[in-house]
N, C-alpha and C positions, 0 to 999 in steps of 0.2 A: 267707648272702649276704655277699660281701666288700665292705667299705666303699670299696675302691678303684674299684668299679664304680658308685658312686652319686654323684650331685651334684644340687643344686637349681638349676632354671632360674628365675632371678629377673630381672625388668626394673624399672628405676627410673622413677619418675614424671617426665614431661617437663614443663617450663614452656612452655605453649602461648600463642599470641597471644590477644587478647581475643575474637576470633571463635570460639575454641575453649574458652571459659571453662567449658563443661560438665565439663571434667576435674576441676574443683574439687569436684564432687559425688561421693560414694561411697555404695554400697548400704548400708553399715552405719549410715548416717544415718537410715534407716528402721527402726523398731522391729520386732522379731520375726524378725530374720535368723538362720536355723538352719544354712544351708549356702551357702558361696560358693566355687565352684571356678572358677579362672582358669587358662587355658592359658598365660598369660604370667607366672605367678608360682607358686612353691612346687610345682613338679613334680619329683619324684624319679625319676631315670632309671638304667637299666642300658644304656649306650650311648645308643640313641635310644628304647628301650622304657620305658613308664611303669610304675614300681613302685608309686608312690603319688602320688595327686593330693590335695594337702593342703588341707584346709578353711581358708579365710581369714576365716571368720565369727567365729572364736574359740571355737566350740563343739566343735572337734576331731572333727567328723563326716567323717573322711577317707575317700577311696575308694582301695582297694588291689587289687593282683593279684599273688599269690605265684607263680603258674605262668608261666614265661617265655613259653611258646607262646601263652598267652591274653592277653598284654599288648598294648595298643594302642601306637602309636608317636607321638612328638611330631614333627609335620611342620614343615617350614621356614616361616619367616615368609612370610605371604601378602600381596602388594601390595594385593589387593582387600579385605583386612581390616586396612588401615592398618598393614601390616607386622607384624601379630601372628601368633604361631604358632597351631596348633590340634592337638588330639589326635584321631588318625585310627583308626577301628575298621574291621576288614577285612570284616565281615559273615559271617565263618566261625566264629570262636570267641573273638574279642576281647571282653572286658567288664571292668568295674571294679565293686567293691561295697564297702559299708561293713562293718565288723566288729560294729557295734552299731546299733540303730535310732536314728532321730532322735526324741528324747524327746517323747512326747505328741502327735506330729504327727497320729496317727490320730484323735484325739478333739477336734481343734481345726479352725478354718478354716485354709486354707493358700493360698499363692501360689507358683507355680513359673514361672521364666523360663529359657528355654533358647535359646542361639544355636548353631545347627548347620546343616550342609548335608547333602545326601543324594546317594549315588552311584547309578549305574544298577543297578537290580535287576530280577529277573523278577517277573511278576505272580502267581507261585505262592505259596501261603501266605496268611495273613491279615494279619499286621502285624509290624513290627520295633520293639522297645522302645527309646525314647530314654532314659526315666527311669522306674523302677518301684519299688514297695515291696511286699514279700511276693509270694506266688504268685498264680496265675491266679484261684483261687477266693476268696481272702480279701483281696487287696490292691488296689492301684490302679496302672494302667499308662498312661503317656503315650507314644504310639507313632505310627509312620508306618503308616497302614493301606493295605496294598498293593492289597487288593481294590477299593477305591474311589478309590485314589490321593489320600488326604486325610490331614489331621491329626486324630487321634482320642484320646480319653481313655476308658478302660474301667475301671469300678470293680466289684470283687467279682463277676467272671464275668458281667457283664450287657452283652453285645455289642449286644443290641437296644436298650438304653437309653443307649448310648455317645454322648458328645459328638463331633460330626464337623464339620469344615469342608466347604466345597463340594467335591463330587466333581471330581477332576482338579486340585485346588489344589496337590498335591504329586505331580508326575509320577514314575512309575517310572523314567523315563529319567534322572532326577536333577534336583536343584534346588540353587540357590546358597545361600549362608548366609542363614538365615532366623531371625527372632525369634519364638519361640512363647511365649504366655502361657496359664497355667491359673490361674483365680481361683475358689476354692471358699469359699462362705460356709456354714458348717456348718448343716445343717438347713433351708437356704433355697434356694440356687441355686448353679449352677456355670457359668462362662463361659470361652470360649476365644477367643484373638486370634492373628492372624498379622500380623507387621509393623505392629502398632498398630491393625489393622483388626479390628473385632468380627466373629466368625464364627458363634457359636451360644451359646444359653443353655439350661439345663434346670433343672427343679425336681424331677426324678425322685429318689425317696428313696435309691435305691442310689448315685446320683451325689453326693448332698449329705450322706449320713449318715456316721457313723464307720465305720472299717474296722479290720482286725486289723493291728497294727503289726509291723514286722520290719525287717531290714536293707534299705537301698536299693541299687539297682544301676543301672549305666549300660551300655546296649547288650546286656544279657544276653538270649539267645534260647533258653535251655535249657528254658523252660516250654512247656506245651501251646499250640498255635495261634500261637506267636510265633517270629520269626526273630531272629538276631543282627543288630544294626544295622550298616549299611554307610554310613559317612560320618564327618564330623569335628565335634568339639565345640570351641567357643571359650570358652564360659562357661555356668555353671549357678548359679542363685540360688533358694533355697527359704526362704519365710517361714512362720511358724506363725500367720498371720492373713490375712484377705482384705484386700488393700490397697485403699484407696479410690482413686478415679479420679486424684486429684492425685499420690499416691505411686506408683501404677502408671505414670503418665505420666513421672514423674521417673526411675524405674528403666528404662523403655523408652528414654528419651532418653539416659540414661547409656550404655546398651549400643549404641544406634544411633550415637551420636556418638563413642564410643570406637573402634568398629570401622570406621566410615565417616563421619568428620567432614565438615562442609560444605566445599566447595571454597574454597580461599584462594589467590588469585593473587599475594599479597604487596603491598608498597608500590608506589606509582606509580614509574615508571622514567624517569629523566632521563639522556640520553646526550648530552654536550656536543660530542663530536667522533666522526667516522667514519661510514661508510655500510655497514658489515657488517650482515648480517641479525641480528636479535635474536630469541632464542627465548623463548616464553612457555609455561609448563608448568602444567597443572592437576593434576599428579600422576598416577601410574598405578594409583590405587586405585579406579577407577570402571569400570562396565561400559558406559557410553555417554557420549559427549561431543558437544556441539554448540556451536561457536564462532560468534561474530557474523560471522566471515568465511565461514561455511558448512563449515569443516573439522570432521572428526569424530575426529581423533586427539587423544592426550592432550597433545601439544606442537604448537605452530605456530611457524613462522618469519615474522617481519614485517619489512618494509623501509621503513615510513613511520610517522610520528607518527599518533596517533589514540587513540580509546577502544575497548578490546577487552573483550568479555565472553564467558563460557562458562557453559553450563548442563550439569550432569552428573547422571547417575543412578547411585546406589550399588547394592551387592549386595542391599540391602533394598528396592529399588524407589523410594527417596526421591530427590527432585531438590533441587539447590541451585545457586545461581548466584553469580558474583562478576565484578567489573569492575575493570580496571586502565587507567590513563592512561599512555601512552607518549609521551615527547617526545624526538625525535632529529633530527639534521640531515636535512632532506628535500630531495631533488632535484626541485623543482617547476618544470616547463616545460610550459605548456599550449599547445594550439593557439590561434592568435590571428589577428586581421584588422587590417591597417594600411592607411593611405591610400596609394594609388599615387603614387609620387614622393617619399614620406617614407622615412626610415630608422628602424629600431627597434634599440635597444641592449638585448641580452638579458644579464641578470646573475642568476645563481643565488643570489647573496647568502649564500654559505657562509662561515662563520668557521673559520679554520684553514688548514693547508697541504694542498692537493689538486692533482692533475695533471688538466689539462683537454685534451680533444681534441674540437674541433667539426668536424662534417662537414655538407656538403662543404667542402673547403678546407684540412683538416688544421691548423686554427687552434688554438693551444695557450694562448691568453690566457684569463684568468678571465671576460672578457666577450666578446660576439660581436655585431657589427653586421650587421643584415639589411636589404637594400635591395630584394630581389627575392622574389616569392612562390615557394614550393616546400616540399620536405620536408627537415628538418634533424634532426641527432642530436648529442647530447653524451655522451661517455664520460668518467666521473669515476672517479678512482683516489685512495684515501686512503693514508696512511702504513702502514696494515696490509695494503696490497696488495689491498684489496677493491675490486671494480669495480661500476659501475652505469651502464647506458646508458639514456638517455631520448630518445625521438623525439617530434617535434612538427611541425606543419604551419603555415606562414605563408601567409595568403591576402590578396591585395591587393584593396582596394575601388577600382574603376575610376571612381568618381564624379568625381574631379578632371579627367578627360579626357572624360567623357561629357557633362557639362552644357555647352550651347552656345547662343549667341544667333543663330547662323547667319552667312551671308556678309554683307558690306557691301552696301547697297542704297539705292535711291531710296524716299522716303516722302512722305506727305502730312501736313500738319498735322492733328492729332487722330487720327492712326493710333496703334494700340496695338502695342507691341513687348514681347516676353518670350522665355523659353527655347523653343527648338524641339525640344530633347531634354534629358532629365534632370529635367523639371519634376515628374514624379510621384514623384521621390526627394528633392526639395528640401523643407526645412523652414524655413529662414531665408534672407531676401533682404536685400541692401544695395546699392542703386544709387549711382552716382556723384553723383546729385543729392540723395542723402539719403533717398530713398524706401525703405520696407521692404515694399512691396507686390510681388506676384509679377509685375505688368506696370506699365508707365508709358505715359502719353499724350504724343505729340510735339506741342509747342506753339512750336517755334522759328520764327524768321522765314523767309519765303519766300526761296529761293535760298541759304540758309545750309548750311554743312557742319558737322555736329556729331558728336561721339563720345560714346557712353555705355558705361560699364563696369558689370558686375554681379558681386558676390561672393555665392555661395550655399553653404549648408551642409546636409548630409544628417543623418539621425538618428544616424549613427555618429560624426559630428563631422568628416567629411572636407569640405574646402573646394575650391571650383572658382571660377575667375575668368575672365571672358571680356569682350571689348570688341567693339563694332560701330560702323562709320563710316556716317553717314547723310547724304544730300543731300535737303533739303526743297524739292521742286519744285512743290508745289501745296497746295490746301486741299481737304479732303474736302467734298463737297456735303452740304447738308442734305436728307435724303430723307424724304418724307412723302406720304401719299395718303389719300383717303376712298373708301368704297365703300358702295353701297346694300345694305341688308338687305332681301331681296325674298322673295316667295312663289315656290314652285317653279313653273317654267314661264315666269317672267319673267326677262329678262336683267339682270345686275348691271352698273351703270355705275360705272367706276373713274375718279376724278378725281385727277390727278397734282398734288401740292402741293410738289414738290421745287424747290430753288433752289441756286445756286452763288454763290461770292464772285468778283466781277470781278477781273481780266479773264477768269477761267476761265468756260467755258460747258459745260453738260451736253450731251454729244453722243450718249449712248445710254441706253436703258432696257431692263431685262429683267424681265418679270413672270412669276411662276409662281403658278398659281391653286390649287394644293393638290389638283388632280384629274388630274395628269399632263399638263396642258396649259399653254401659255405664250404670251407675246406680247411684241413689242418696240415696240408702239405707245405713245405718250405717255399717252393716255387711252383705254384699251381698253374694249370692251363684251364681257361673257362670259356665256354661257348654260350653267348647270350641268345635268348630266344627272340629278341626284337632289338631294334636300334634305339638309341637314346643316350642320356648321360646317367651314369650310375655311381652312387657314393660307395666307395670300396674302403673297408676298414681292416687294418691288420693289428692284432694284439700279440705281443711277444712276452713270454714269461721266462725268468731265469731260474736256476736251481736254488736260489736263495729266496724265492717267492716274490721277487720284484717283477713288476710288469709295467709295460708302457704301450701306448697305442698311437696310431696315426690314421687319418682318413684323407683320401684323395678322390677326385672325380675322374672317371674313365669314360671315354666317349666311344660309342659304337655307331658308325655313320650309316645311314640308309643307302641302298643301292639306287642308281637312277633307273627310270622306266623308259627304255629305248622305244622310239616310234618314229615313223616318217610317212610322208605322202609324196607323190601319188602312188597308187597301186597298179596303174596301167598306163600304157603309152603307145606310140606308133613306131613301127620299125623304120629305120632309116632317118628318123627324126630325133633330135636331142630331147631327152627327158630331164626336166629340172626337178631334182629331189629337194624336199624341204624337211629339215630336222624338226620333229615334234616331240622330242624327248623331254621328260620332266625330271627335275632333281629336287626332292623335298628337303634335303639336308646338305646343301653345298652348291657349287657352281660347276657346270660342265666345262671341261677343259680340253678333251680329246675326242676325236671321232675317227672311226675306221670303218670304211664302206668296202664291201666285197660284192662285185656285180656278177660273180660266177660266170664270166664271159672272158675267155682269153686271159685269165688270172688278173683281170683289171681291178684295181683298188683306188681309193681316194681317202685323204685325211681332212678334206674340207668339211665344214659343217653342212653346207648346202651345195653339193656338187651337181653337175650335169653329165649325162652319159647317153650315148647313141647305141641302140641295139640294132644290128644290121639285118637280123631276121626276126620274123614273128615267132612267138612262143611264150612259154612261161619260164621265168628265170628267178631262182631263189636269191634275191638281194638281201644282204645282212648288214646291220648297223651295230657296231659296238661303241657305246658311249661311256666315257670315263670322267669321273668328277675330279675336282682339285684335291680331294682327299685320297685319291687313288683307287 
């Protein structure tokens, strides 16, 4: 082999931000390290084919391939693996192996960590070896089990007792880079893990006992039942002890964070000038992205200040998130409402030199005065020739022209005036006489001309002012009446108690009795067609055109329904009468019985009476309520 065709592929340790402080940990900090193969370090090549994969553990357990046609290749840096390279095996005849065994590995506990992916393969055959020691009958194989599409460990030809992950966990169609763990405690148990997730354990003796040591190999498929591995390796670690959970987790985190570190959006961004879009990048080393904006790409363009976050999923199925605050000049123009008749000065309040174009009107000043409702737009251009257009709508609140006291008019003293429109929208009132009530009473002198003004405000803060001129030409009459509460069937007598202030005289009355009937008599008599409570209204008007009204409730009580038992008895024997009368509107208070025998009567509710002779006697009961 000519030295001119060899070189070492070496990468230097990067100084990472605090969020990636995992890079400070190294696998050789855990005792028992016997093999450390890294695709990013100490790889000897002939062009791009691997001659030797040098052991970084310090134990010199290097992996070699002397035959050029059997050599795997060093693939280009993979963005999904944090831009690390990998060593790719073709699945036909590529493999690497050591020239000597790893000392005493067969008679001790052991831990193996492999970062590898798998290409599309057929379902033919049993499995493909990732990492193995010795042959089928005497050694141990860590492989991709095609038959069940799973991760498997076979020890000393015992397929039936092999450790397996769930069927279908390693698809024959291929799988992305995956972290495989194999932890064997000699004579006790063996466990396997995929991407830190426990898969299976066994205490079977063939899986936990010593085996016959020999050279190790990677990807070799020359043994019975096994195929050459088709896929790429990033890193392999072998320890001569069973790592405890803490050390195992440290190794797993080292590998996961080395090849797929958590997402880091960088420091918060402050942009003092300009309106060009700003790009945020989560890096292209993840298989899935979800931004707070809903975007699923590895970069997004933003045009306004805010807090942005992204959640990513790496090749190992692990999620991480980060957040960044962005402060930049924002063109903020919101839809707004203003009071009709006012004007609003719109100012974007941007610092620095910008070109402005307001529409409609082609106004080029930094500020823009709006007097009318409508749709508006501003196109802003910065010195970098970046443009941004913002549209907004101005809506006018018509309350200032809606609220009204109505036309000038004649009024009477004690009349009430207020808004005839806009009252339902008004929240605050201020009259010219200082009142803050929604209405006021007129108490000015007869024959006077007066003007009242009112300023009202709605909930939005818009103000309306209106005035009304009044002529006081009379005094409202004092309206009152009384009415009998009667029993049904009797007429109700209404007595008019209204009066006027001289020289005014009442010239008309209008009664409504609450049963769709009315009268214009001063003191009417009215017979209701049924019992109940009736709202009676009286309106009186004077000769000066002033009127007033009053409403009262009048009751018409229902009559009781007299009834009693029994209807027959025996002569010479006392008959006990029971009152069965009903009173739907009141309480029975009096009873008058007439037995039509010797003028005998009773005022008891339930009397007894003896008829001396047999016959039919017309007994009557008159029941009276407390309403009379």
